[in-house]
C-alpha positions as CSV (number, residue, x, y, z in Angstrom):
1,M,31.1,3.6,-14.8
2,T,28.3,2.3,-12.5
3,D,27.9,-1.3,-12.1
4,I,24.5,-2.7,-12.8
5,Q,23.3,-5.2,-10.1
6,Q,21.6,-8.1,-11.9
7,T,19.1,-10.4,-10.4
8,T,20.4,-14.0,-10.2
9,P,18.2,-16.8,-11.8
10,E,17.5,-18.1,-8.3
11,A,16.4,-14.8,-6.9
12,A,14.2,-14.3,-9.9
13,A,12.6,-17.6,-9.4
14,V,11.9,-16.9,-5.9
15,K,10.2,-13.5,-6.9
16,A,8.2,-15.3,-9.6
17,G,7.0,-17.8,-7.0
18,V,5.7,-15.2,-4.9
19,L,3.8,-13.5,-7.8
20,I,2.4,-16.8,-8.9
21,E,1.1,-17.7,-5.4
22,S,-1.0,-14.6,-5.6
23,L,-2.7,-15.7,-8.9
24,P,-5.7,-17.6,-7.5
25,W,-6.5,-14.7,-5.0
26,L,-6.1,-12.1,-7.8
27,K,-8.6,-14.1,-9.8
28,R,-10.9,-14.4,-6.8
29,F,-10.8,-10.9,-5.7
30,R,-10.6,-9.0,-8.9
31,D,-13.6,-6.4,-9.3
32,R,-14.7,-7.5,-5.8
33,I,-15.1,-5.2,-2.8
34,I,-12.9,-5.7,0.2
35,V,-13.6,-3.6,3.2
36,V,-10.5,-2.9,5.4
37,K,-10.9,-1.5,9.0
38,Y,-7.7,0.6,9.7
39,G,-6.6,1.2,13.2
40,G,-4.4,0.3,16.1
41,N,-0.6,0.7,16.0
42,A,-0.7,0.9,12.2
43,M,-2.3,4.4,12.6
44,V,0.5,5.9,14.9
45,S,3.6,4.6,13.2
46,E,4.8,6.5,10.1
47,Q,6.4,3.4,8.7
48,L,3.3,1.3,9.1
49,Q,1.1,4.1,7.8
50,N,3.1,4.1,4.6
51,A,3.0,0.4,4.2
52,F,-0.8,0.4,4.7
53,A,-1.2,3.2,2.0
54,E,1.1,1.0,-0.4
55,D,-1.1,-2.1,0.3
56,I,-4.4,-0.3,-0.5
57,A,-2.9,1.3,-3.5
58,Y,-1.7,-2.2,-4.6
59,L,-5.2,-3.7,-4.4
60,R,-6.5,-1.0,-6.5
61,Y,-3.8,-1.3,-9.2
62,V,-4.6,-5.1,-9.6
63,G,-8.3,-4.6,-9.9
64,V,-9.6,-5.1,-6.4
65,K,-12.0,-2.5,-5.1
66,P,-10.8,-1.5,-1.5
67,V,-13.0,0.4,0.9
68,V,-11.3,1.7,4.0
69,V,-13.1,2.5,7.3
70,H,-11.0,4.1,10.1
71,G,-11.4,4.9,13.7
72,G,-8.8,6.8,15.7
73,G,-8.6,5.6,19.2
74,P,-5.0,6.5,20.0
75,Q,-5.2,9.9,18.4
76,I,-8.6,10.6,20.1
77,S,-7.1,9.6,23.4
78,Q,-4.0,12.0,22.9
79,M,-6.3,14.9,22.0
80,L,-8.5,14.3,24.9
81,D,-5.5,14.1,27.4
82,R,-4.2,17.4,25.8
83,L,-7.5,19.1,26.5
84,A,-7.9,17.7,29.9
85,I,-11.1,15.9,29.0
86,P,-11.7,12.7,31.0
87,S,-11.6,9.6,29.1
88,E,-13.0,6.2,30.2
89,F,-13.6,2.7,28.7
90,K,-16.5,0.3,29.5
91,G,-16.6,-3.1,27.9
92,G,-14.2,-2.2,25.2
93,Y,-16.1,1.1,24.2
94,R,-15.1,4.7,24.9
95,V,-17.6,6.5,27.1
96,T,-18.2,9.8,25.1
97,S,-19.4,12.9,26.7
98,T,-21.0,15.8,24.8
99,E,-17.7,17.6,25.2
100,A,-15.7,14.6,23.9
101,I,-17.9,14.0,20.8
102,G,-16.7,17.3,19.2
103,V,-13.1,16.2,19.7
104,V,-13.9,12.8,18.1
105,R,-15.4,14.4,15.0
106,M,-12.3,16.9,14.8
107,V,-9.8,14.0,15.0
108,L,-11.6,11.5,12.7
109,T,-12.7,13.8,9.9
110,G,-10.2,16.8,10.3
111,Q,-7.0,14.9,11.0
112,I,-6.9,11.2,10.3
113,N,-9.1,11.0,7.2
114,P,-7.2,13.6,5.2
115,Q,-3.9,12.2,6.3
116,L,-4.7,8.8,5.1
117,V,-6.2,10.0,1.9
118,G,-3.1,11.9,1.2
119,K,-0.8,8.9,2.0
120,I,-2.8,6.7,-0.5
121,N,-2.8,9.4,-3.1
122,T,1.0,9.5,-3.2
123,H,0.6,6.4,-5.3
124,G,-2.2,7.7,-7.6
125,A,-5.1,10.1,-7.3
126,F,-7.5,7.5,-6.1
127,A,-8.5,7.9,-2.5
128,T,-11.2,10.3,-1.4
129,G,-12.4,11.1,2.1
130,L,-16.0,10.4,3.4
131,S,-17.5,10.6,6.8
132,G,-20.4,8.4,8.0
133,E,-22.4,11.6,8.2
134,D,-22.0,12.3,4.5
135,A,-25.2,11.8,2.3
136,G,-26.9,9.6,4.8
137,L,-24.0,6.9,4.6
138,F,-24.6,5.8,8.3
139,G,-27.4,6.3,10.7
140,G,-26.9,5.7,14.3
141,R,-28.7,5.3,17.5
142,R,-27.3,5.5,21.0
143,K,-26.3,2.3,22.9
144,G,-25.7,1.2,26.3
145,I,-23.7,-1.9,27.5
146,E,-24.3,-4.6,30.1
147,I,-21.4,-5.6,32.2
148,D,-22.0,-8.2,34.9
149,G,-25.7,-7.9,34.7
150,E,-25.5,-4.1,35.1
151,R,-26.5,-1.6,32.5
152,H,-24.0,1.2,31.7
153,D,-24.6,4.4,29.6
154,L,-21.9,5.2,27.2
155,G,-22.9,8.8,26.3
156,A,-22.7,9.9,22.7
157,V,-21.7,6.3,21.6
158,G,-24.1,4.5,19.0
159,D,-24.6,1.6,16.8
160,V,-24.8,1.9,13.0
161,V,-28.4,0.9,12.4
162,T,-28.8,2.1,8.9
163,V,-26.3,2.1,5.9
164,D,-26.9,3.6,2.5
165,P,-24.1,2.4,0.4
166,R,-24.8,4.6,-2.6
167,P,-22.1,7.3,-1.6
168,V,-19.4,4.6,-1.4
169,L,-20.6,2.8,-4.6
170,D,-20.6,6.1,-6.5
171,Q,-16.9,6.5,-5.6
172,L,-16.0,2.9,-6.4
173,H,-17.8,3.3,-9.8
174,A,-15.7,6.3,-10.4
175,G,-12.5,4.2,-9.8
176,R,-11.7,5.8,-6.4
177,I,-10.9,4.3,-3.0
178,P,-13.5,5.5,-0.3
179,V,-11.8,6.2,3.1
180,V,-14.6,6.5,5.6
181,S,-14.5,7.9,9.1
182,S,-16.5,6.2,11.8
183,I,-19.0,8.8,13.0
184,A,-22.7,8.8,12.4
185,P,-25.6,11.2,12.8
186,D,-27.9,10.4,15.6
187,L,-31.3,9.4,14.0
188,D,-33.1,10.3,17.2
189,S,-31.4,13.7,17.7
190,P,-31.0,15.5,14.5
191,G,-27.8,17.7,14.4
192,S,-26.1,15.3,16.9
193,S,-23.3,13.0,16.1
194,L,-22.4,9.6,17.6
195,N,-19.0,7.9,18.1
196,V,-19.5,4.6,16.4
197,N,-17.2,1.6,16.8
198,A,-15.1,1.5,13.7
199,D,-15.1,-2.4,13.6
200,A,-18.8,-2.5,13.7
201,A,-19.2,0.3,11.2
202,A,-16.8,-1.6,8.9
203,A,-18.9,-4.7,9.3
204,A,-22.1,-3.0,8.6
205,L,-20.7,-1.3,5.6
206,A,-19.3,-4.6,4.3
207,V,-22.7,-6.2,4.5
208,A,-24.4,-3.4,2.7
209,L,-21.9,-3.4,0.0
210,Q,-22.0,-7.1,-0.4
211,A,-18.3,-7.2,0.0
212,T,-16.3,-10.4,-0.5
213,K,-14.1,-9.9,2.6
214,L,-13.7,-7.8,5.7
215,V,-10.3,-7.3,7.1
216,I,-9.8,-5.7,10.5
217,L,-6.3,-4.5,11.6
218,T,-5.6,-4.8,15.3
219,D,-2.6,-4.9,17.8
220,V,-2.4,-8.5,18.4
221,A,-1.5,-11.4,16.2
222,G,-5.1,-12.7,16.1
223,L,-7.7,-14.4,18.3
224,Y,-6.4,-16.3,21.3
225,A,-8.7,-19.1,22.5
226,D,-7.0,-18.9,26.0
227,W,-5.6,-15.3,26.4
228,P,-2.8,-14.7,27.3
229,N,-1.5,-18.2,26.3
230,K,0.4,-17.4,23.0
231,D,0.1,-20.9,22.0
232,S,-3.7,-20.7,21.8
233,L,-3.8,-18.5,18.6
234,V,-6.7,-19.5,16.4
235,S,-6.1,-19.2,12.7
236,H,-9.5,-20.4,11.3
237,L,-12.9,-20.8,12.8
238,T,-16.6,-20.9,11.8
239,A,-19.3,-18.5,12.8
240,A,-20.8,-21.1,14.9
241,E,-17.5,-21.7,16.8
242,L,-17.0,-18.1,17.3
243,R,-20.5,-17.5,18.6
244,T,-19.7,-20.1,21.3
245,M,-16.5,-18.5,22.3
246,L,-17.6,-14.8,22.2
247,P,-18.8,-14.4,25.8
248,R,-15.5,-15.7,27.1
249,L,-13.2,-13.4,25.2
250,E,-11.2,-10.5,26.6
251,S,-13.3,-7.4,26.5
252,G,-11.2,-5.4,24.1
253,M,-11.4,-8.2,21.6
254,I,-15.1,-8.7,21.7
255,P,-16.1,-5.7,19.4
256,K,-13.7,-6.9,16.8
257,M,-14.8,-10.6,16.8
258,Q,-18.5,-9.4,17.0
259,A,-17.9,-7.3,14.0
260,C,-16.4,-10.3,12.1
261,L,-19.4,-12.4,13.1
262,D,-21.9,-9.7,12.0
263,A,-20.2,-9.5,8.7
264,V,-20.3,-13.3,8.0
265,D,-23.8,-13.6,9.2
266,G,-24.7,-10.7,6.9
267,G,-23.4,-12.5,3.7
268,V,-19.8,-11.5,3.6
269,D,-17.6,-14.5,2.6
270,T,-14.8,-14.2,5.1
271,A,-13.8,-11.9,7.8
272,A,-10.3,-11.7,9.4
273,I,-8.5,-9.8,12.1
274,I,-4.9,-9.3,11.3
275,D,-1.8,-7.8,13.1
276,G,-1.5,-4.4,11.9
277,R,1.9,-4.0,13.6
278,Q,3.3,-6.1,10.7
279,A,4.1,-4.1,7.6
280,H,2.0,-5.2,4.6
281,S,-0.1,-7.5,6.5
282,V,-3.1,-6.7,4.4
283,L,-1.4,-8.0,1.3
284,V,-0.3,-11.2,3.2
285,E,-3.8,-11.8,4.3
286,V,-5.5,-11.2,0.9
287,F,-2.9,-12.8,-1.5
288,T,-1.3,-15.7,0.2
289,E,-2.7,-19.2,0.9
290,Q,-2.0,-19.2,4.7
291,G,-2.9,-15.5,5.3
292,I,-2.2,-14.1,8.6
293,G,-4.3,-13.6,11.8
294,T,-7.6,-15.2,12.4
295,E,-10.2,-15.8,9.6
296,V,-14.0,-16.4,10.3
297,V,-16.2,-18.2,7.7
298,A,-19.8,-19.0,7.7
299,Q,-19.2,-22.8,8.1
């Protein structure tokens, strides 16, 4: 006869306490849109992929409306290396040649997007894949970047300058979880595509959707005021404080923190960067008092 392991009253009380801690946040976020930018190490670890899919499915089951926007930096780099296509970064942005943009599209919409949709759908037939090129969701324009006073061309890299949220809202109204790849049509060159920064794309979409929260997964614990001093981690700051700090930040962190600032300036209540290397970091950020990582608010 098999023994049935019973939960002790003490263990049950601890579990109940964890659930009750989430109650204020369940009340706050139920029926509200949360945009989550998925990227970094969470994309290349099988364990973290599964944990992220569980988090997103959990949000959906408790009545939140999650929208996922993903890039694919590590996978794009691997594919470019495999095809012997040179890859270069300037100011935190990937310089994207005409040859490379085809690889970017293939990896984002042909590999990562369906893989993530499939992971989420192991928990229920909710997720559906979209591209920023679908139904006019994103419109982009080429961008350059200034480094030390000198202007640099980034190739087929653009900013999201227009967002039509209707394709995403249609999916949300149908009870689905939209999973959006960060590529956009070039408004100035019909038929051409642009590699758009996934952090910026997520922020632009969060603003257009009037989302309550933007969450950006990254590969560090949060924003450090004095990198690499690990004691300088900032857990909470206002948009004004971030605006002052932004020019002094490490180049790879600038696009992420600029996305948080753009989201909050655009009316999103809060924006946060969190450590995607920690399993279930999305749930910790959304449903606990102290959260995780760095949170940005208007004031």
